[in-house]
Steps between C-alpha positions, in 0.01 A plus 500: 500500500714381790540867581121532513472204737758653733324837491162341572644306795633831635157654451337210686738560791407871496133407502558270797659781696246770406400679819175657381230473238631815329845346451343179375282691252798697369690172445202356316482804274876495440496140384150443364368847419435641154869571443630249755802277455305181428250683282784631285638147470161378383487778242841399365380145435320614187830582330651154551476200270234241598739250662667762722166664571359175636800430723538854634125550529474201731786633711351850525157359587649276771684801645181707487298228675765460771506874560119524509475217752771656720313832490171331590656316796668814633182704454302245701767504773496880520118506513498238777757697700298820461184318609669359810638843587154653465347228717763563766428872501121472506393369836143503627454582867215270603479657843361821349127523428397482136299761313166573658192438289167669538216274597241448228160648542282203582160663462323530171302788373132494582392467137734209444399309812126537439516393136359826373511549126626856547850367556497349150418836339195407303580141413230249567570284799242232432538201273320548168223254430502287190170471313356151508517472122882541509581233757749224427236231480320676216824582317626143509177360351533694179 
């Protein structure tokens, strides 16, 4: 397992020097993918006796966690660098006029401004009256 530790340390150095997200993703797949180096080590644990399995399993899991954290840190660094580069390239010229908007029409239609019921297409515009027998005072007395 000392060989595994040395290989993982080399992989962490490669991750630290990854120049792009594509390189970082290929390193992640190489080490942690379906048939990656650490995944194969985890598959081999099933063939070991319980005492060895426990010891080597802890070592493989520590190596996996270290590699995952190194990948996460490098990914964040690459994303931050890309964001800063994009911000540097996108400049807004405030001396140029912005997009022109059309002024809203401030007058209403004649039917709407007069309160005509024709604008409501047949709906009643008056408040319906409640028969005296159905008022709240008579309902609450029952």
